[in-house]
N, C-alpha and C positions, 0 to 999 in steps of 0.2 A: 938362129937355126937355119937361115937360108944357106949358110955354108955347107950344111949337110947335103942339101939338094944339089948344089953346084958341083961339089967335089966328091960326092958319094962316099964310099967306104973309108978312105983315109981320114976324112973329117969326122966320121962316126967314131973312130978310135980316139981321136983327140977329145971329142965331146964326152965320151965315156970316162976319159981320164981326168976330167975336170970335176970339182965338187958340185954335186947336184946335176951333173950332165946326164946321167942315166935316167933320172926322173924327167928331165926336160925332153929327152929323146923319146921316152915312153909316151909322154903327152902328145908329142908331134906325131908319132905313129898312130895314136888313137884317132887323131884328126885326119891324117892322110895315110891310110894303110898302103903298104907297098903293092904295086900292081894296080 
């Protein structure tokens, strides 16, 4: 999930396109809310 922090939105699109990516991203955002 470090890629999301390094490369921001383009990586988010890739993560969401992978199986289970949206769930993983949701857990990441719960731990590290934007801002």
